[in-house]
C-alpha positions in Angstrom: -3.2 36.4 -8.8 -4.1 39.7 -7.2 -2.4 40.8 -4.0 -2.0 43.9 -2.0 1.8 43.3 -1.9 3.6 44.7 -4.8 6.1 42.6 -6.6 8.8 45.1 -5.5 7.9 44.6 -1.8 7.8 40.8 -2.2 11.3 40.9 -3.8 12.6 42.9 -0.8 11.0 40.6 1.8 12.3 37.5 0.2 15.9 38.5 -0.5 15.5 40.1 -3.9 14.3 36.9 -5.6 12.3 37.8 -8.7 9.1 35.9 -9.2 9.3 36.4 -12.9 12.7 34.6 -13.0 11.1 31.4 -11.7 10.0 29.3 -14.7 9.2 25.7 -15.2 12.4 23.7 -16.0 10.8 20.3 -16.6 7.0 19.9 -17.2 7.3 16.2 -16.7 9.0 16.4 -13.3 6.0 16.4 -11.0 6.9 15.7 -7.4 8.8 12.4 -8.0 10.9 10.5 -10.5 8.6 7.5 -11.1 11.2 5.1 -12.3 13.5 5.8 -9.4 10.6 5.5 -6.9 9.4 2.3 -8.5 12.9 0.8 -8.2 13.0 1.8 -4.5 9.6 0.3 -3.8 10.6 -2.9 -5.5 13.6 -3.3 -3.3 12.5 -1.9 0.1 11.9 -4.3 3.0 10.4 -1.6 5.2 7.2 -3.1 6.7 5.4 0.2 6.8 6.0 0.9 3.1 5.2 -2.7 2.1 2.0 -2.4 4.1 1.1 0.8 2.2 1.5 -0.9 -1.1 -0.7 -3.8 0.0 -3.4 -1.3 1.1 -3.5 0.6 -2.2 -6.9 0.7 -3.9 -7.6 0.1 -7.6 -8.9 2.3 -10.3 -9.7 -0.6 -12.5 -11.7 -2.4 -9.8 -13.9 0.6 -9.1 -16.7 2.0 -11.2 -16.4 5.1 -13.4 -17.4 8.2 -11.5 -19.8 10.3 -13.7 -19.0 14.0 -13.9 -21.5 16.2 -12.0 -24.2 17.8 -14.2 -25.2 21.4 -13.9 -24.0 24.1 -11.6 -22.0 23.2 -8.5 -24.3 24.2 -5.6 -22.6 22.8 -2.5 -23.8 24.0 0.9 -21.4 25.2 3.6 -19.3 22.7 5.5 -20.3 24.1 8.9 -23.8 24.6 10.0 -23.0 28.0 11.3 -20.0 30.2 10.6 -16.5 28.6 10.4 -16.6 26.1 13.3 -18.9 23.9 15.3 -21.2 21.1 13.9 -20.7 20.2 10.3 -23.4 20.1 7.6 -24.4 16.6 6.5 -25.8 18.1 3.3 -22.3 19.2 2.4 -21.0 15.7 2.9 -23.6 14.2 0.6 -23.1 16.9 -2.1 -19.3 16.2 -2.2 -19.4 12.4 -2.2 -19.0 12.4 -6.0 -15.8 14.5 -5.8 -14.3 12.3 -3.1 -15.0 9.2 -5.2 -13.4 10.9 -8.3 -10.3 11.8 -6.3 -10.1 8.3 -4.8 -10.3 6.6 -8.2 -7.7 8.7 -10.0 -5.2 8.6 -7.2 -5.6 4.8 -6.8 -4.8 4.3 -10.5 -1.8 6.6 -10.3 -0.5 5.1 -7.1 -0.8 1.6 -8.5 1.1 2.6 -11.6 3.9 4.2 -9.6 4.2 1.1 -7.3 3.8 -1.7 -9.9 4.0 -0.2 -13.4 0.4 -1.5 -14.1 -0.5 0.2 -17.4 -4.2 -0.7 -17.0 -4.3 1.3 -13.8 -2.7 4.3 -15.4 -5.0 4.2 -18.4 -8.0 3.9 -16.0 -6.9 7.0 -14.1 -6.5 9.0 -17.3 -9.8 7.8 -18.7 -11.5 8.9 -15.5 -9.8 12.3 -15.8 -10.8 12.5 -19.4 -14.5 11.8 -18.7 -14.5 14.9 -16.5 -12.5 16.9 -19.0 -15.1 16.2 -21.7 -17.8 17.4 -19.3 -15.8 20.5 -18.4 -16.3 19.6 -14.7 -15.1 21.9 -11.9 -15.8 25.0 -14.0 -19.6 25.7 -13.5 -19.9 27.5 -10.2 -20.4 30.9 -8.7 -18.0 31.5 -5.8 -20.1 34.3 -4.4 -23.4 32.4 -4.3 -21.8 29.0 -3.3 -18.3 29.6 -1.8 -18.1 25.9 -0.8 -18.3 25.0 -4.5 -15.2 27.2 -5.0 -13.4 25.4 -2.2 -14.4 22.0 -3.6 -13.0 23.0 -7.0 -9.7 23.9 -5.5 -9.4 20.6 -3.6 -10.4 18.4 -6.5 -8.3 20.3 -9.0 -5.3 19.9 -6.6 -5.9 16.2 -6.6 -6.2 16.0 -10.4 -3.2 18.3 -10.9 -0.9 16.2 -8.7 -2.2 13.0 -10.2 -1.9 13.9 -13.8 1.5 15.5 -13.3 2.7 12.1 -12.3 0.9 10.2 -15.0 2.5 12.5 -17.6 5.7 10.4 -17.1 3.9 7.5 -18.7 4.7 7.7 -22.4 2.4 4.8 -23.2 -0.7 6.7 -22.4 -2.9 8.2 -25.2 -1.4 11.6 -26.1 -4.6 13.0 -27.5 -6.4 12.1 -24.3 -3.6 13.5 -22.2 -3.7 16.8 -24.1 -7.4 17.1 -23.6 -7.1 16.6 -19.9 -4.2 19.0 -19.6 -6.1 21.7 -21.5 -9.2 21.2 -19.3 -7.1 21.4 -16.1 -5.2 24.5 -17.2 -8.4 26.4 -18.1 -10.0 25.3 -14.8 -7.0 26.4 -12.8 -7.0 29.9 -14.4 -10.7 30.2 -13.7 -10.1 29.1 -10.1 -7.6 31.8 -9.3 -9.3 34.5 -11.2 -11.8 34.9 -8.4 -9.1 35.7 -5.8 -9.5 39.0 -4.0 -6.6 41.4 -3.0 -4.9 40.6 0.3 -3.5 37.6 2.1 -5.5 34.5 2.6 -5.9 31.4 4.7 -5.6 27.7 3.8 -8.0 28.1 0.9 -5.5 30.5 -0.7 -2.9 27.8 -0.4 -5.0 25.1 -1.8 -5.8 27.2 -4.9 -2.0 27.8 -5.1 -1.4 24.0 -5.1 -3.9 23.6 -8.0 -2.1 26.4 -9.9 1.4 25.0 -9.2 0.6 21.4 -10.0 -1.4 22.2 -13.1 1.1 24.9 -14.1 3.9 22.3 -14.2 1.7 19.7 -16.0 0.7 22.2 -18.7 4.0 24.1 -18.8 2.2 27.3 -17.8 4.7 29.6 -16.2 2.0 32.1 -14.9 0.2 29.4 -13.0 3.5 28.2 -11.5 4.6 31.7 -10.5 1.3 32.3 -8.9 1.7 29.2 -6.7 5.2 30.3 -5.8 4.0 33.8 -4.9 1.4 32.4 -2.5 3.9 30.1 -0.9 6.1 33.1 -0.1 3.1 35.0 1.2 2.3 32.0 3.5 5.8 32.1 5.0 5.5 35.8 5.6 2.3 35.2 7.5 3.9 32.9 10.1 4.2 34.5 13.5 7.1 34.2 15.9 6.0 30.7 17.0 5.6 29.5 13.4 1.8 29.5 13.6 -0.5 30.8 10.8 -2.7 33.4 12.6 -5.6 33.0 10.3 -5.7 29.2 11.1 -5.3 30.0 14.8 -8.6 31.9 14.6 -10.5 28.7 13.9 -11.6 28.1 17.5 -11.5 24.5 18.6 -10.0 23.4 15.2 -6.9 25.7 15.3 -4.3 23.0 15.4 -6.2 21.0 12.7 -6.2 24.0 10.4 -2.4 24.6 11.0 -2.0 21.0 9.6 -4.5 21.5 6.9 -2.7 24.7 5.7 0.6 22.8 5.5 -0.8 20.1 3.2 -0.8 22.3 0.0 2.3 24.3 1.1 4.6 21.3 1.5 3.4 20.0 -1.9 4.0 23.3 -3.6 7.6 23.2 -2.1 8.1 19.7 -3.5 7.0 20.9 -7.0 9.4 23.8 -6.6 12.3 21.5 -5.7 11.7 19.5 -8.9 11.9 22.7 -10.9 15.1 23.9 -9.1 13.2 26.5 -7.1 14.2 26.3 -3.4 10.9 27.2 -1.6 12.0 25.3 1.5 14.8 27.9 1.8 12.4 30.9 1.5 12.9 33.1 4.5 10.6 35.9 5.8 11.2 37.7 9.1 13.8 35.0 9.9 11.3 32.1 9.5 10.9 29.4 6.9 8.2 26.8 6.3 10.0 24.5 8.8 8.9 26.8 11.6 5.3 26.1 10.8 6.0 22.3 10.8 7.8 22.5 14.1 4.9 24.5 15.7 2.4 21.9 14.4 4.3 19.1 16.1 4.7 21.1 19.3 1.0 22.0 19.4 -0.2 18.5 18.7 1.9 17.4 21.7 0.9 20.3 23.9 -2.5 21.9 22.8 -2.0 24.4 25.6 0.3 26.3 23.3 -2.7 27.5 21.3 -4.3 29.2 24.4 -2.6 32.5 23.5 -4.7 32.5 20.3 -8.0 31.1 21.4 -9.7 30.0 24.7 -11.5 27.1 22.9 -10.5 23.6 24.0 -8.7 22.1 21.1 -9.8 18.9 19.3 -7.0 16.4 19.6 -8.4 13.5 17.6 -5.7 13.7 15.0 -5.8 11.3 12.0 -2.4 10.4 10.7 -3.8 11.1 7.2 -4.1 14.7 8.2 -0.4 15.1 8.1 0.2 12.9 5.0 2.2 15.7 3.3 4.9 15.3 5.9 6.0 12.0 4.3 7.6 14.2 1.7 9.1 16.6 4.3 10.6 13.9 6.4 11.9 12.0 3.4 13.8 15.1 2.4 14.9 16.5 5.7 14.7 13.5 8.2 13.1 13.5 11.6 15.9 15.3 13.5 14.3 18.1 15.6 10.7 17.0 14.7 8.4 16.4 17.6 7.6 12.8 18.4 3.9 13.7 18.1 4.4 13.8 14.4 6.7 10.8 14.0 4.4 8.7 16.1 1.5 9.5 13.8 3.5 8.5 10.8 4.3 5.1 12.1 1.4 3.8 9.9 0.8 4.3 6.2 -0.9 7.6 5.4 -2.9 8.8 2.4 -4.7 12.0 1.3 -6.4 12.1 -2.1 -6.1 15.9 -2.4 -2.3 15.6 -2.5 -2.0 12.5 -4.6 -3.2 9.6 -2.5 -0.8 7.4 -0.6 2.1 9.7 0.2 3.8 6.7 1.9 4.0 5.0 -1.4 4.9 8.2 -3.2 7.6 9.4 -0.8 7.9 7.4 2.4 11.4 6.2 3.5 
C-alpha cells in the first residue's frame, strides 16, 4: 500500500517496530476461538447475550443471493458532496450487497452460537457463488468511487466471516480454497488503487478487508498493509482523540468518528490473535483508546465538536453504529468509558460489515 510516510519514519514514530517483522502466526485464528466462544454462549445466563442469540437470522432460511452481473456502477451515497441528503438510487443499487452480507454473517453467527453445520455450509456456499462469479472485482474506482467503497465494505464482511468459518474442519476444503483465493485476489485489487497519503475511514475499511483476508489466506503482505494503516490512523488522532478527517464531515462528524472506529477496532482484534499488540501502538502519546474515549464524550456532549465544525450534529445514534465496541469492552472493560457508550450497548448489537452480531461473537 502506497504512503507518503517512509517505513523508516513509521518505525521511528511507533517506537522502532518493524512492519516487516509482523507476520501471521495462525491463519485459523480469526478474531475469536470458536470452541471457547460456543462454550461460553452455552453456559451464559446473561439476558442480553441470550436475547442476541434468539435474534440471530438464518442463512438456511433465506434465499441465495445471486452475484451482481457486469460492472459495478453504484451512484454516490450523498446527493451532493460528502454530506446532506442521501441518494435513494445508491440505496437501491447496494441492496444486493447488503443481502449478501446479511446472509453470510447469519450463517456464521449461527454456527458459532449453536454448531449448526448446515448454517456454516450455507454461508460458505453463498460465498462460493460469488467467488465463482468473481464478484467485487469488476469496477472502476475513478468512474464510480462508490463502487470501490462498496467493495471494501463487502470484502470486509466476507473476510471476517470466512476467517471464522475457516475453523470449521467439516466444510468442503475445495470450496474453501476457491473462496479464499477469490478474496485474496479481490483484496489485492482493492488496495492497489490507493493513492499516496493518509486517508479517512475508507482507508481503514480497505485495511480491514486486507487484514481479515490476509489472515484467512495466510498473506503476510495483506496483513502488514492493514497493520500499517492502523498505525497511520493512530498517528492522525489529534490531542482530543478525534480523527480530523472525520471531524470535517459537517453534521455527521461524530457518526464518522464512530464509523472510522469500526474497522480499526476489528483490525486490532485480528492483531491480538496474531500476537501483534495494536492496542498498545502509541503515536504522539495517544493510542486507539483516545479515539474511543473521544467518541463517548462527543456522543454525550456534541458541543465538543464545535471547534471542528459549526454544523449542528446529528445525535440519532443507533447502537449498531458502535457494534465494534463489544470487542473493545470485552477486552478492556467499561472502566473510564462514557455512559453514553455503555447505555447504547445495553441491547444486542450487530453490523454485517464486521461479522454480524458482535454481541454473540464477543459480548460479555
